[in-house]
C-alpha positions as CSV (number, residue, x, y, z in Angstrom):
1,M,0.0,0.0,0.0
2,Q,1.3,3.5,-0.9
3,T,2.3,5.6,2.1
4,R,2.0,9.3,2.5
5,R,5.7,9.7,2.0
6,D,5.5,7.6,-1.2
7,R,2.7,9.9,-2.5
8,A,5.1,12.9,-2.0
9,W,7.3,11.4,-4.7
10,A,4.9,9.6,-7.0
11,L,3.6,10.7,-10.3
12,S,0.5,9.4,-12.0
13,R,1.1,6.8,-14.7
14,P,-0.6,3.8,-16.3
15,V,-0.7,0.7,-14.1
16,H,0.8,-1.4,-16.9
17,W,3.3,1.3,-17.8
18,I,5.9,-1.1,-19.2
19,I,3.4,-2.5,-21.7
20,W,2.3,0.9,-22.7
21,T,5.9,2.0,-23.1
22,V,6.7,-1.0,-25.4
23,V,3.5,-0.5,-27.5
24,L,4.0,3.3,-27.9
25,F,7.7,3.0,-28.8
26,A,6.9,0.2,-31.2
27,L,4.2,2.3,-32.9
28,T,6.6,5.3,-33.1
29,I,9.4,3.3,-34.8
30,A,7.0,1.4,-37.0
31,L,5.5,4.6,-38.3
32,G,9.0,6.0,-39.0
33,F,10.1,3.0,-41.0
34,A,6.7,2.9,-42.8
35,A,7.0,6.6,-43.8
36,K,10.6,6.1,-44.8
37,A,9.7,3.1,-47.1
38,L,6.5,4.6,-48.5
39,P,6.9,8.3,-49.4
40,A,3.1,8.7,-49.6
41,L,2.9,8.2,-45.8
42,R,5.1,11.2,-45.1
43,F,2.5,13.7,-46.1
44,A,5.0,15.3,-48.4
45,G,3.9,18.8,-49.4
46,L,2.1,19.5,-46.2
47,D,4.9,21.7,-45.1
48,A,4.8,23.7,-48.3
49,A,1.0,24.1,-47.9
50,V,1.4,25.3,-44.3
51,N,4.3,27.6,-45.4
52,R,2.2,29.3,-48.1
53,V,0.0,30.9,-45.4
54,N,2.6,33.2,-44.0
55,S,2.9,36.6,-42.4
56,P,5.5,38.5,-40.3
57,L,3.6,37.6,-37.1
58,L,3.6,33.9,-38.0
59,D,7.3,34.2,-38.9
60,T,8.0,35.5,-35.4
61,A,6.0,32.8,-33.7
62,A,7.6,30.0,-35.8
63,L,11.1,31.3,-35.2
64,L,10.4,31.7,-31.5
65,L,9.1,28.1,-31.2
66,D,12.2,26.9,-33.3
67,R,14.3,27.6,-30.2
68,L,12.2,25.2,-28.1
69,D,14.6,22.3,-28.2
70,H,17.8,24.3,-27.6
71,P,19.5,22.9,-24.5
72,V,19.7,26.3,-22.7
73,V,16.0,27.0,-23.6
74,V,14.9,23.6,-22.3
75,A,16.9,24.1,-19.1
76,V,15.2,27.5,-18.5
77,I,11.7,26.1,-19.2
78,L,12.3,23.2,-16.8
79,V,13.6,25.6,-14.1
80,V,10.5,27.8,-14.5
81,V,8.3,24.7,-14.3
82,F,10.0,23.6,-11.1
83,V,9.5,27.0,-9.5
84,V,5.9,27.2,-10.5
85,L,5.2,23.6,-9.2
86,L,7.1,24.0,-6.0
87,P,4.3,25.4,-3.9
88,L,1.6,23.4,-5.7
89,A,3.1,19.9,-5.7
90,G,6.2,20.0,-3.4
91,W,9.8,19.9,-4.5
92,R,9.9,16.1,-4.9
93,R,7.1,15.9,-7.5
94,A,8.2,19.2,-9.1
95,L,11.6,17.6,-9.6
96,G,10.0,14.5,-11.0
97,V,8.1,16.5,-13.7
98,C,11.4,18.1,-14.8
99,V,13.3,14.8,-14.8
100,V,10.6,13.0,-16.7
101,T,10.3,15.8,-19.3
102,G,14.0,16.1,-19.9
103,A,14.7,12.3,-20.0
104,A,11.7,11.7,-22.2
105,W,12.8,14.4,-24.6
106,L,16.2,12.7,-24.9
107,T,14.6,9.4,-26.0
108,T,14.0,11.1,-29.4
109,L,17.8,10.8,-30.1
110,V,17.4,7.0,-30.1
111,V,14.4,7.0,-32.4
112,K,16.1,9.4,-34.8
113,Y,19.1,7.3,-35.2
114,V,17.2,4.0,-35.5
115,V,14.9,5.4,-38.2
116,A,17.4,7.7,-39.8
117,Q,15.0,9.7,-42.0
118,P,16.6,12.6,-43.9
119,R,15.1,16.1,-43.8
120,P,12.6,17.2,-46.5
121,S,13.8,19.5,-49.2
122,T,13.0,23.2,-48.8
123,G,12.9,23.6,-52.6
124,D,9.1,23.7,-52.7
125,L,8.7,26.4,-50.0
126,T,7.5,29.8,-51.2
127,H,8.5,31.6,-48.0
128,L,11.9,30.4,-46.8
129,L,12.9,31.0,-43.2
130,H,16.5,30.6,-42.2
131,V,16.7,27.8,-39.6
132,S,19.5,25.3,-39.0
133,P,17.9,21.9,-38.3
134,A,19.7,18.8,-37.2
135,T,20.5,16.1,-39.8
136,L,17.7,13.7,-39.1
137,S,14.0,14.4,-39.5
138,Y,11.9,11.7,-37.7
139,P,10.5,12.4,-35.2
140,S,10.3,16.1,-34.5
141,G,12.3,16.7,-31.3
142,H,10.4,19.9,-30.7
143,V,7.1,18.1,-30.7
144,V,8.6,15.3,-28.5
145,F,9.6,17.9,-25.9
146,A,6.3,19.7,-25.9
147,T,4.3,16.5,-25.7
148,A,6.5,15.1,-22.9
149,L,6.2,18.3,-20.9
150,V,2.4,18.2,-21.2
151,A,2.3,14.5,-20.2
152,A,4.6,15.1,-17.2
153,L,2.4,18.0,-16.0
154,A,-0.7,15.9,-16.4
155,A,1.0,13.2,-14.3
156,V,1.5,15.6,-11.4
157,C,-2.2,16.6,-11.3
158,R,-4.3,15.2,-8.5
159,T,-7.8,16.1,-9.8
160,T,-9.6,15.3,-13.0
161,T,-10.4,19.0,-13.6
162,A,-6.7,20.1,-13.3
163,R,-5.6,17.2,-15.5
164,A,-8.2,18.1,-18.2
165,L,-7.1,21.8,-18.1
166,V,-3.5,20.8,-18.5
167,L,-4.3,18.5,-21.4
168,V,-6.4,21.1,-23.2
169,I,-3.9,23.9,-22.9
170,G,-1.0,21.6,-23.4
171,G,-2.7,20.1,-26.5
172,L,-2.9,23.6,-28.0
173,L,0.9,24.1,-27.3
174,V,1.7,20.8,-29.0
175,V,-0.4,21.7,-32.1
176,A,1.3,25.1,-32.2
177,V,4.8,23.5,-32.1
178,A,3.8,20.9,-34.8
179,W,2.5,23.8,-37.0
180,S,5.8,25.7,-36.5
181,R,7.9,22.7,-37.6
182,L,5.8,22.4,-40.8
183,Y,5.8,26.2,-41.3
184,V,9.6,26.4,-41.4
185,G,9.7,23.4,-43.7
186,V,12.1,21.1,-41.7
187,H,9.7,18.2,-41.2
188,Y,7.2,15.9,-42.9
189,G,3.7,15.6,-41.5
190,T,4.6,12.1,-40.2
191,D,7.4,13.6,-38.2
192,V,5.1,15.6,-36.0
193,V,2.7,12.7,-35.5
194,G,5.7,10.5,-34.5
195,G,6.8,13.3,-32.2
196,V,3.5,13.0,-30.3
197,L,3.8,9.2,-30.0
198,N,7.5,9.5,-29.0
199,G,6.7,12.2,-26.4
200,V,4.0,10.2,-24.7
201,A,6.0,7.0,-24.9
202,G,9.0,8.7,-23.3
203,A,6.9,10.3,-20.6
204,V,5.2,7.0,-19.6
205,L,8.6,5.2,-19.5
206,M,10.3,7.9,-17.4
207,A,7.4,8.3,-15.0
208,G,7.4,4.6,-14.4
209,L,11.2,4.6,-13.8
210,W,10.9,7.7,-11.6
211,D,8.3,5.9,-9.4
212,L,10.5,2.8,-9.2
213,A,13.6,4.8,-8.3
214,T,12.0,7.0,-5.7
215,R,10.4,4.2,-3.8
216,R,13.8,3.6,-2.2
217,L,14.0,7.3,-1.3
218,A,10.8,7.5,0.8
219,P,12.0,7.4,4.4
220,G,10.0,5.5,7.0
221,R,8.6,3.1,4.3
222,A,7.2,-0.1,5.7
223,A,9.1,-3.3,4.8
């Protein structure tokens, strides 16, 4: 039975989190290989269609969101999240959200190198923005980070209302980030879908590992 001290560390997660992790990562990698083998599954041209609807305001928003996966920006975001959650959830669970988000985001590196999907060409873009993406395309690391952050924040919520609010607002953030990656022309449509799958898979995995690791840190736990 979970003690009060255990609850001070614990994050919400699926009961069968290992199974969910395996299934979600399998779907993520399978989608990546399928899109790599069948160009029709990449939604090629979606980025050009999104890019055609442009304006200076949209440029600013897209370039701002482009910084979302820079290590310094990620660190600042996680520090802000920790400070905001500190009085709401306690330092243990606030730390858990930051660790889960950061570690889940890093899982995208494994998926990228397993699938090894090159970036789309920017030749079809009518409104070219100057960004310097990494070499590999699938999945979108920006979308992975945004999704993992939302999932981790939902895992710290204790009420259904709070969790629903986080998921709605966070869902809008994920959609905005996905739009921005297509707008600047550095991803296929499949990449952002894979980013959502990878973000959820990574968050479920890391939340489960967090709870396993912190069980030993709860003082006064009954044998």
